[in-house]
N, CA, C and O atoms as a Tripos MOL2 file, in Angstrom:
@<TRIPOS>MOLECULE
protein
  236   235    59     0     0
PROTEIN
NO_CHARGES

@<TRIPOS>ATOM
      1 N        -119.8310   51.8020   72.2790 N.3       1 MET1
      2 CA       -121.1040   52.4570   72.0920 C.3       1 MET1
      3 C        -121.8980   51.7080   71.0210 C.2       1 MET1
      4 O        -121.3470   51.3340   69.9860 O.2       1 MET1
      5 N        -123.1830   51.4930   71.2690 N.am      2 ALA2
      6 CA       -124.0200   50.7420   70.3310 C.3       2 ALA2
      7 C        -124.4000   51.6150   69.1390 C.2       2 ALA2
      8 O        -124.8820   52.7360   69.2960 O.2       2 ALA2
      9 N        -124.1690   51.0710   67.9400 N.am      3 VAL3
     10 CA       -124.4880   51.7810   66.7000 C.3       3 VAL3
     11 C        -125.2810   50.8280   65.8120 C.2       3 VAL3
     12 O        -124.9100   49.6600   65.6970 O.2       3 VAL3
     13 N        -126.3740   51.2950   65.1730 N.am      4 PRO4
     14 CA       -127.1280   50.4160   64.2970 C.3       4 PRO4
     15 C        -126.2710   49.9330   63.1290 C.2       4 PRO4
     16 O        -125.4960   50.7010   62.5610 O.2       4 PRO4
     17 N        -126.4150   48.6580   62.7760 N.am      5 LYS5
     18 CA       -125.6310   48.0940   61.6940 C.3       5 LYS5
     19 C        -126.1190   48.5930   60.3310 C.2       5 LYS5
     20 O        -125.3220   48.8330   59.4250 O.2       5 LYS5
     21 N        -127.4230   48.7410   60.2020 N.am      6 ARG6
     22 CA       -128.0040   49.1970   58.9390 C.3       6 ARG6
     23 C        -128.9990   50.3230   59.1960 C.2       6 ARG6
     24 O        -129.4900   50.4940   60.3120 O.2       6 ARG6
     25 N        -129.2860   51.0830   58.1500 N.am      7 ARG7
     26 CA       -130.2490   52.1840   58.2430 C.3       7 ARG7
     27 C        -131.6560   51.6070   58.4250 C.2       7 ARG7
     28 O        -132.0100   50.6020   57.8090 O.2       7 ARG7
     29 N        -132.4340   52.2460   59.2640 N.am      8 CYS8
     30 CA       -133.8120   51.8160   59.5020 C.3       8 CYS8
     31 C        -134.6700   52.2070   58.2950 C.2       8 CYS8
     32 O        -134.6560   53.3690   57.8880 O.2       8 CYS8
     33 N        -135.4090   51.2680   57.7220 N.am      9 SER9
     34 CA       -136.1870   51.5310   56.5110 C.3       9 SER9
     35 C        -137.3900   52.4260   56.8140 C.2       9 SER9
     36 O        -137.7900   52.5820   57.9680 O.2       9 SER9
     37 N        -137.9590   53.0130   55.7530 N.am     10 ASN10
     38 CA       -139.1180   53.8900   55.9190 C.3      10 ASN10
     39 C        -140.3090   53.1240   56.4710 C.2      10 ASN10
     40 O        -141.0490   53.6540   57.3000 O.2      10 ASN10
     41 N        -140.5060   51.9010   56.0330 N.am     11 SER11
     42 CA       -141.6500   51.1310   56.5160 C.3      11 SER11
     43 C        -141.4720   50.7610   57.9950 C.2      11 SER11
     44 O        -142.4400   50.7650   58.7560 O.2      11 SER11
     45 N        -140.2550   50.4470   58.3930 N.am     12 LYS12
     46 CA       -140.0020   50.0900   59.7910 C.3      12 LYS12
     47 C        -140.2340   51.2800   60.7170 C.2      12 LYS12
     48 O        -140.8710   51.1410   61.7610 O.2      12 LYS12
     49 N        -139.7170   52.4540   60.3360 N.am     13 SER13
     50 CA       -139.9330   53.6350   61.1760 C.3      13 SER13
     51 C        -141.3860   54.0820   61.1270 C.2      13 SER13
     52 O        -141.8980   54.6270   62.1050 O.2      13 SER13
     53 N        -142.0620   53.8540   59.9910 N.am     14 GLY14
     54 CA       -143.4810   54.1890   59.9030 C.3      14 GLY14
     55 C        -144.3280   53.3070   60.7960 C.2      14 GLY14
     56 O        -145.2870   53.7770   61.4090 O.2      14 GLY14
     57 N        -143.9800   52.0250   60.8720 N.am     15 LYS15
     58 CA       -144.7050   51.1090   61.7590 C.3      15 LYS15
     59 C        -144.4990   51.4920   63.2180 C.2      15 LYS15
     60 O        -145.4300   51.4270   64.0200 O.2      15 LYS15
     61 N        -143.2800   51.8910   63.5580 N.am     16 ARG16
     62 CA       -142.9960   52.2920   64.9270 C.3      16 ARG16
     63 C        -143.7540   53.5570   65.2970 C.2      16 ARG16
     64 O        -144.2160   53.7020   66.4290 O.2      16 ARG16
     65 N        -143.8820   54.4840   64.3320 N.am     17 ALA17
     66 CA       -144.5220   55.7770   64.5980 C.3      17 ALA17
     67 C        -146.0180   55.7580   64.3270 C.2      17 ALA17
     68 O        -146.6430   56.8170   64.2860 O.2      17 ALA17
     69 N        -146.6070   54.5820   64.1410 N.am     18 SER18
     70 CA       -148.0240   54.5190   63.8020 C.3      18 SER18
     71 C        -148.9240   54.9730   64.9450 C.2      18 SER18
     72 O        -150.0770   55.3320   64.7090 O.2      18 SER18
     73 N        -148.4280   54.9640   66.1670 N.am     19 HIS19
     74 CA       -149.2370   55.3460   67.3220 C.3      19 HIS19
     75 C        -149.0860   56.8210   67.6850 C.2      19 HIS19
     76 O        -149.6700   57.2740   68.6690 O.2      19 HIS19
     77 N        -148.3130   57.5760   66.9050 N.am     20 PHE20
     78 CA       -148.0610   58.9740   67.2290 C.3      20 PHE20
     79 C        -149.1120   59.9150   66.6750 C.2      20 PHE20
     80 O        -149.0400   61.1180   66.9260 O.2      20 PHE20
     81 N        -150.0840   59.4140   65.9320 N.am     21 GLY21
     82 CA       -151.0860   60.2590   65.2960 C.3      21 GLY21
     83 C        -151.9640   60.9710   66.3060 C.2      21 GLY21
     84 O        -152.1560   60.4790   67.4180 O.2      21 GLY21
     85 N        -152.5010   62.1270   65.9320 N.am     22 VAL22
     86 CA       -153.3700   62.9010   66.8060 C.3      22 VAL22
     87 C        -154.7610   62.2770   66.7910 C.2      22 VAL22
     88 O        -155.3290   62.0380   65.7260 O.2      22 VAL22
     89 N        -155.3030   62.0170   67.9700 N.am     23 LYS23
     90 CA       -156.6210   61.4170   68.0900 C.3      23 LYS23
     91 C        -157.6320   62.4980   68.4770 C.2      23 LYS23
     92 O        -157.2610   63.4710   69.1320 O.2      23 LYS23
     93 N        -158.8840   62.3500   68.0930 N.am     24 PRO24
     94 CA       -159.8860   63.3500   68.4710 C.3      24 PRO24
     95 C        -160.1380   63.3360   69.9770 C.2      24 PRO24
     96 O        -159.9870   62.3050   70.6320 O.2      24 PRO24
     97 N        -160.5240   64.4970   70.5220 N.am     25 MET25
     98 CA       -160.7770   64.6090   71.9510 C.3      25 MET25
     99 C        -162.0050   63.7970   72.3420 C.2      25 MET25
    100 O        -162.9760   63.7330   71.5870 O.2      25 MET25
    101 N        -161.9660   63.1810   73.5090 N.am     26 LYS26
    102 CA       -163.1170   62.4700   74.0510 C.3      26 LYS26
    103 C        -163.9840   63.4910   74.7870 C.2      26 LYS26
    104 O        -163.5260   64.1440   75.7250 O.2      26 LYS26
    105 N        -165.2160   63.6220   74.3640 N.am     27 LEU27
    106 CA       -166.1170   64.5900   74.9690 C.3      27 LEU27
    107 C        -167.2290   63.8720   75.7190 C.2      27 LEU27
    108 O        -167.6780   62.7990   75.3160 O.2      27 LEU27
    109 N        -167.6650   64.4780   76.8130 N.am     28 GLN28
    110 CA       -168.7710   63.9670   77.5980 C.3      28 GLN28
    111 C        -169.7950   65.0720   77.7700 C.2      28 GLN28
    112 O        -169.4740   66.2520   77.6290 O.2      28 GLN28
    113 N        -171.0330   64.6900   78.0750 N.am     29 THR29
    114 CA       -172.0690   65.6970   78.2920 C.3      29 THR29
    115 C        -172.0030   66.1870   79.7280 C.2      29 THR29
    116 O        -171.7070   65.4230   80.6470 O.2      29 THR29
    117 N        -172.2770   67.4540   79.9050 N.am     30 CYS30
    118 CA       -172.3450   68.0520   81.2420 C.3      30 CYS30
    119 C        -173.6290   67.5660   81.9040 C.2      30 CYS30
    120 O        -174.6880   67.5750   81.2770 O.2      30 CYS30
    121 N        -173.5480   67.1440   83.1620 N.am     31 SER31
    122 CA       -174.7280   66.6360   83.8600 C.3      31 SER31
    123 C        -175.7190   67.7480   84.1960 C.2      31 SER31
    124 O        -176.8920   67.4680   84.4420 O.2      31 SER31
    125 N        -175.2720   68.9930   84.2100 N.am     32 GLN32
    126 CA       -176.1400   70.1150   84.5540 C.3      32 GLN32
    127 C        -176.8580   70.6690   83.3280 C.2      32 GLN32
    128 O        -178.0830   70.7840   83.3390 O.2      32 GLN32
    129 N        -176.1210   71.0150   82.2690 N.am     33 CYS33
    130 CA       -176.7370   71.6920   81.1190 C.3      33 CYS33
    131 C        -176.7880   70.8250   79.8650 C.2      33 CYS33
    132 O        -177.5260   71.1520   78.9360 O.2      33 CYS33
    133 N        -176.0280   69.7310   79.8070 N.am     34 GLY34
    134 CA       -176.1050   68.8130   78.6840 C.3      34 GLY34
    135 C        -175.1940   69.1320   77.5130 C.2      34 GLY34
    136 O        -175.2300   68.4200   76.5100 O.2      34 GLY34
    137 N        -174.3740   70.1810   77.6010 N.am     35 THR35
    138 CA       -173.4550   70.4880   76.5040 C.3      35 THR35
    139 C        -172.2430   69.5630   76.5810 C.2      35 THR35
    140 O        -171.9430   69.0040   77.6360 O.2      35 THR35
    141 N        -171.5520   69.4090   75.4510 N.am     36 TYR36
    142 CA       -170.3700   68.5480   75.4030 C.3      36 TYR36
    143 C        -169.1440   69.3040   75.9000 C.2      36 TYR36
    144 O        -168.9390   70.4730   75.5710 O.2      36 TYR36
    145 N        -168.3260   68.6070   76.7090 N.am     37 LYS37
    146 CA       -167.1200   69.1870   77.2760 C.3      37 LYS37
    147 C        -166.1040   68.0750   77.4830 C.2      37 LYS37
    148 O        -166.4910   66.9090   77.5670 O.2      37 LYS37
    149 N        -164.8030   68.3990   77.5690 N.am     38 PRO38
    150 CA       -163.8080   67.3720   77.8940 C.3      38 PRO38
    151 C        -164.0080   66.8770   79.3260 C.2      38 PRO38
    152 O        -164.4780   67.6300   80.1790 O.2      38 PRO38
    153 N        -163.6620   65.6350   79.5930 N.am     39 SER39
    154 CA       -163.8140   65.1020   80.9450 C.3      39 SER39
    155 C        -162.7980   65.7480   81.8890 C.2      39 SER39
    156 O        -161.7220   66.1640   81.4610 O.2      39 SER39
    157 N        -163.1360   65.8250   83.1420 N.am     40 HIS40
    158 CA       -162.3010   66.4060   84.2020 C.3      40 HIS40
    159 C        -162.0220   67.8820   83.9550 C.2      40 HIS40
    160 O        -160.9460   68.3680   84.3040 O.2      40 HIS40
    161 N        -162.9670   68.6080   83.3590 N.am     41 VAL41
    162 CA       -162.8240   70.0300   83.0700 C.3      41 VAL41
    163 C        -164.1150   70.7160   83.4710 C.2      41 VAL41
    164 O        -165.1980   70.1600   83.2900 O.2      41 VAL41
    165 N        -164.0090   71.9240   84.0150 N.am     42 VAL42
    166 CA       -165.1950   72.7080   84.3480 C.3      42 VAL42
    167 C        -165.9610   73.0200   83.0670 C.2      42 VAL42
    168 O        -165.3600   73.3600   82.0470 O.2      42 VAL42
    169 N        -167.2800   72.9040   83.1190 N.am     43 CYS43
    170 CA       -168.1110   73.1550   81.9430 C.3      43 CYS43
    171 C        -168.0010   74.6340   81.5570 C.2      43 CYS43
    172 O        -168.2430   75.5050   82.3930 O.2      43 CYS43
    173 N        -167.6390   74.9290   80.3050 N.am     44 PRO44
    174 CA       -167.5170   76.3340   79.9000 C.3      44 PRO44
    175 C        -168.8640   77.0270   79.7510 C.2      44 PRO44
    176 O        -168.9270   78.2560   79.7220 O.2      44 PRO44
    177 N        -169.9350   76.2570   79.6580 N.am     45 ASN45
    178 CA       -171.2620   76.8500   79.4710 C.3      45 ASN45
    179 C        -171.9040   77.2700   80.7910 C.2      45 ASN45
    180 O        -172.4530   78.3680   80.8880 O.2      45 ASN45
    181 N        -171.8400   76.4030   81.8160 N.am     46 CYS46
    182 CA       -172.5300   76.6970   83.0750 C.3      46 CYS46
    183 C        -171.6060   76.7790   84.2870 C.2      46 CYS46
    184 O        -172.0530   77.1940   85.3560 O.2      46 CYS46
    185 N        -170.3250   76.3950   84.1590 N.am     47 GLY47
    186 CA       -169.3840   76.4760   85.2810 C.3      47 GLY47
    187 C        -169.5530   75.3690   86.3000 C.2      47 GLY47
    188 O        -169.1240   75.5250   87.4430 O.2      47 GLY47
    189 N        -170.1590   74.2660   85.9290 N.am     48 TYR48
    190 CA       -170.4770   73.1660   86.8250 C.3      48 TYR48
    191 C        -169.3610   72.1260   86.7770 C.2      48 TYR48
    192 O        -168.8660   71.8110   85.6950 O.2      48 TYR48
    193 N        -168.9520   71.5820   87.9390 N.am     49 TYR49
    194 CA       -167.9230   70.5440   87.9820 C.3      49 TYR49
    195 C        -168.1000   69.7030   89.2300 C.2      49 TYR49
    196 O        -168.1400   70.2440   90.3350 O.2      49 TYR49
    197 N        -168.2050   68.4060   89.0800 N.am     50 GLN50
    198 CA       -168.3190   67.4240   90.1620 C.3      50 GLN50
    199 C        -169.4290   67.7610   91.1570 C.2      50 GLN50
    200 O        -169.2110   67.7500   92.3690 O.2      50 GLN50
    201 N        -170.6160   68.0600   90.6380 N.am     51 GLY51
    202 CA       -171.7770   68.2350   91.4920 C.3      51 GLY51
    203 C        -171.9650   69.6040   92.1000 C.2      51 GLY51
    204 O        -172.8730   69.7990   92.9070 O.2      51 GLY51
    205 N        -171.1360   70.5490   91.7360 N.am     52 ARG52
    206 CA       -171.3240   71.8970   92.2870 C.3      52 ARG52
    207 C        -170.8810   72.9440   91.2840 C.2      52 ARG52
    208 O        -170.1360   72.6530   90.3470 O.2      52 ARG52
    209 N        -171.3490   74.1690   91.4920 N.am     53 THR53
    210 CA       -170.9710   75.2750   90.6250 C.3      53 THR53
    211 C        -169.6280   75.8280   91.0980 C.2      53 THR53
    212 O        -169.5140   76.3040   92.2270 O.2      53 THR53
    213 N        -168.6360   75.7670   90.2580 N.am     54 VAL54
    214 CA       -167.2820   76.1860   90.6280 C.3      54 VAL54
    215 C        -167.0260   77.6070   90.1260 C.2      54 VAL54
    216 O        -166.4120   78.4140   90.8230 O.2      54 VAL54
    217 N        -167.4940   77.9070   88.9250 N.am     55 VAL55
    218 CA       -167.2380   79.2050   88.3040 C.3      55 VAL55
    219 C        -168.5680   79.8700   88.0290 C.2      55 VAL55
    220 O        -169.4550   79.2700   87.4230 O.2      55 VAL55
    221 N        -168.7110   81.1090   88.4720 N.am     56 GLU56
    222 CA       -169.9180   81.8770   88.1660 C.3      56 GLU56
    223 C        -169.8320   82.4110   86.7420 C.2      56 GLU56
    224 O        -168.8880   83.1220   86.3970 O.2      56 GLU56
    225 N        -170.8150   82.0690   85.9200 N.am     57 ILE57
    226 CA       -170.8480   82.4920   84.5300 C.3      57 ILE57
    227 C        -171.7960   83.6820   84.3980 C.2      57 ILE57
    228 O        -172.9400   83.6350   84.8490 O.2      57 ILE57
    229 N        -171.2960   84.7560   83.7670 N.am     58 GLU58
    230 CA       -172.1360   85.9290   83.5390 C.3      58 GLU58
    231 C        -172.9470   85.7460   82.2660 C.2      58 GLU58
    232 O        -172.4220   85.2690   81.2590 O.2      58 GLU58
    233 N        -174.2200   86.1190   82.3000 N.am     59 ASP59
    234 CA       -175.0770   85.9850   81.1170 C.3      59 ASP59
    235 C        -175.0130   87.2110   80.2350 C.2      59 ASP59
    236 O        -175.6760   87.2610   79.1980 O.2      59 ASP59
@<TRIPOS>BOND
     1     1     2 1
     2     2     3 1
     3     3     4 2
     4     3     5 am
     5     5     6 1
     6     6     7 1
     7     7     8 2
     8     7     9 am
     9     9    10 1
    10    10    11 1
    11    11    12 2
    12    11    13 am
    13    13    14 1
    14    14    15 1
    15    15    16 2
    16    15    17 am
    17    17    18 1
    18    18    19 1
    19    19    20 2
    20    19    21 am
    21    21    22 1
    22    22    23 1
    23    23    24 2
    24    23    25 am
    25    25    26 1
    26    26    27 1
    27    27    28 2
    28    27    29 am
    29    29    30 1
    30    30    31 1
    31    31    32 2
    32    31    33 am
    33    33    34 1
    34    34    35 1
    35    35    36 2
    36    35    37 am
    37    37    38 1
    38    38    39 1
    39    39    40 2
    40    39    41 am
    41    41    42 1
    42    42    43 1
    43    43    44 2
    44    43    45 am
    45    45    46 1
    46    46    47 1
    47    47    48 2
    48    47    49 am
    49    49    50 1
    50    50    51 1
    51    51    52 2
    52    51    53 am
    53    53    54 1
    54    54    55 1
    55    55    56 2
    56    55    57 am
    57    57    58 1
    58    58    59 1
    59    59    60 2
    60    59    61 am
    61    61    62 1
    62    62    63 1
    63    63    64 2
    64    63    65 am
    65    65    66 1
    66    66    67 1
    67    67    68 2
    68    67    69 am
    69    69    70 1
    70    70    71 1
    71    71    72 2
    72    71    73 am
    73    73    74 1
    74    74    75 1
    75    75    76 2
    76    75    77 am
    77    77    78 1
    78    78    79 1
    79    79    80 2
    80    79    81 am
    81    81    82 1
    82    82    83 1
    83    83    84 2
    84    83    85 am
    85    85    86 1
    86    86    87 1
    87    87    88 2
    88    87    89 am
    89    89    90 1
    90    90    91 1
    91    91    92 2
    92    91    93 am
    93    93    94 1
    94    94    95 1
    95    95    96 2
    96    95    97 am
    97    97    98 1
    98    98    99 1
    99    99   100 2
   100    99   101 am
   101   101   102 1
   102   102   103 1
   103   103   104 2
   104   103   105 am
   105   105   106 1
   106   106   107 1
   107   107   108 2
   108   107   109 am
   109   109   110 1
   110   110   111 1
   111   111   112 2
   112   111   113 am
   113   113   114 1
   114   114   115 1
   115   115   116 2
   116   115   117 am
   117   117   118 1
   118   118   119 1
   119   119   120 2
   120   119   121 am
   121   121   122 1
   122   122   123 1
   123   123   124 2
   124   123   125 am
   125   125   126 1
   126   126   127 1
   127   127   128 2
   128   127   129 am
   129   129   130 1
   130   130   131 1
   131   131   132 2
   132   131   133 am
   133   133   134 1
   134   134   135 1
   135   135   136 2
   136   135   137 am
   137   137   138 1
   138   138   139 1
   139   139   140 2
   140   139   141 am
   141   141   142 1
   142   142   143 1
   143   143   144 2
   144   143   145 am
   145   145   146 1
   146   146   147 1
   147   147   148 2
   148   147   149 am
   149   149   150 1
   150   150   151 1
   151   151   152 2
   152   151   153 am
   153   153   154 1
   154   154   155 1
   155   155   156 2
   156   155   157 am
   157   157   158 1
   158   158   159 1
   159   159   160 2
   160   159   161 am
   161   161   162 1
   162   162   163 1
   163   163   164 2
   164   163   165 am
   165   165   166 1
   166   166   167 1
   167   167   168 2
   168   167   169 am
   169   169   170 1
   170   170   171 1
   171   171   172 2
   172   171   173 am
   173   173   174 1
   174   174   175 1
   175   175   176 2
   176   175   177 am
   177   177   178 1
   178   178   179 1
   179   179   180 2
   180   179   181 am
   181   181   182 1
   182   182   183 1
   183   183   184 2
   184   183   185 am
   185   185   186 1
   186   186   187 1
   187   187   188 2
   188   187   189 am
   189   189   190 1
   190   190   191 1
   191   191   192 2
   192   191   193 am
   193   193   194 1
   194   194   195 1
   195   195   196 2
   196   195   197 am
   197   197   198 1
   198   198   199 1
   199   199   200 2
   200   199   201 am
   201   201   202 1
   202   202   203 1
   203   203   204 2
   204   203   205 am
   205   205   206 1
   206   206   207 1
   207   207   208 2
   208   207   209 am
   209   209   210 1
   210   210   211 1
   211   211   212 2
   212   211   213 am
   213   213   214 1
   214   214   215 1
   215   215   216 2
   216   215   217 am
   217   217   218 1
   218   218   219 1
   219   219   220 2
   220   219   221 am
   221   221   222 1
   222   222   223 1
   223   223   224 2
   224   223   225 am
   225   225   226 1
   226   226   227 1
   227   227   228 2
   228   227   229 am
   229   229   230 1
   230   230   231 1
   231   231   232 2
   232   231   233 am
   233   233   234 1
   234   234   235 1
   235   235   236 2
@<TRIPOS>SUBSTRUCTURE
     1 MET1         2 RESIDUE 1 A MET
     2 ALA2         6 RESIDUE 1 A ALA
     3 VAL3        10 RESIDUE 1 A VAL
     4 PRO4        14 RESIDUE 1 A PRO
     5 LYS5        18 RESIDUE 1 A LYS
     6 ARG6        22 RESIDUE 1 A ARG
     7 ARG7        26 RESIDUE 1 A ARG
     8 CYS8        30 RESIDUE 1 A CYS
     9 SER9        34 RESIDUE 1 A SER
    10 ASN10       38 RESIDUE 1 A ASN
    11 SER11       42 RESIDUE 1 A SER
    12 LYS12       46 RESIDUE 1 A LYS
    13 SER13       50 RESIDUE 1 A SER
    14 GLY14       54 RESIDUE 1 A GLY
    15 LYS15       58 RESIDUE 1 A LYS
    16 ARG16       62 RESIDUE 1 A ARG
    17 ALA17       66 RESIDUE 1 A ALA
    18 SER18       70 RESIDUE 1 A SER
    19 HIS19       74 RESIDUE 1 A HIS
    20 PHE20       78 RESIDUE 1 A PHE
    21 GLY21       82 RESIDUE 1 A GLY
    22 VAL22       86 RESIDUE 1 A VAL
    23 LYS23       90 RESIDUE 1 A LYS
    24 PRO24       94 RESIDUE 1 A PRO
    25 MET25       98 RESIDUE 1 A MET
    26 LYS26      102 RESIDUE 1 A LYS
    27 LEU27      106 RESIDUE 1 A LEU
    28 GLN28      110 RESIDUE 1 A GLN
    29 THR29      114 RESIDUE 1 A THR
    30 CYS30      118 RESIDUE 1 A CYS
    31 SER31      122 RESIDUE 1 A SER
    32 GLN32      126 RESIDUE 1 A GLN
    33 CYS33      130 RESIDUE 1 A CYS
    34 GLY34      134 RESIDUE 1 A GLY
    35 THR35      138 RESIDUE 1 A THR
    36 TYR36      142 RESIDUE 1 A TYR
    37 LYS37      146 RESIDUE 1 A LYS
    38 PRO38      150 RESIDUE 1 A PRO
    39 SER39      154 RESIDUE 1 A SER
    40 HIS40      158 RESIDUE 1 A HIS
    41 VAL41      162 RESIDUE 1 A VAL
    42 VAL42      166 RESIDUE 1 A VAL
    43 CYS43      170 RESIDUE 1 A CYS
    44 PRO44      174 RESIDUE 1 A PRO
    45 ASN45      178 RESIDUE 1 A ASN
    46 CYS46      182 RESIDUE 1 A CYS
    47 GLY47      186 RESIDUE 1 A GLY
    48 TYR48      190 RESIDUE 1 A TYR
    49 TYR49      194 RESIDUE 1 A TYR
    50 GLN50      198 RESIDUE 1 A GLN
    51 GLY51      202 RESIDUE 1 A GLY
    52 ARG52      206 RESIDUE 1 A ARG
    53 THR53      210 RESIDUE 1 A THR
    54 VAL54      214 RESIDUE 1 A VAL
    55 VAL55      218 RESIDUE 1 A VAL
    56 GLU56      222 RESIDUE 1 A GLU
    57 ILE57      226 RESIDUE 1 A ILE
    58 GLU58      230 RESIDUE 1 A GLU
    59 ASP59      234 RESIDUE 1 A ASP
């Protein structure tokens, strides 16, 4: 069974884990109402998705 010869240093494990940080969400504007929303998600403001109204929003 493979076992590491030496303990992995803090800097080495930190370099490896440098890509694990949380990144901010990418937001796009809704083509119907112009509010910001995540891509590939129904607009929470108007219910519009891919050129049509998917969800009826009550005012």
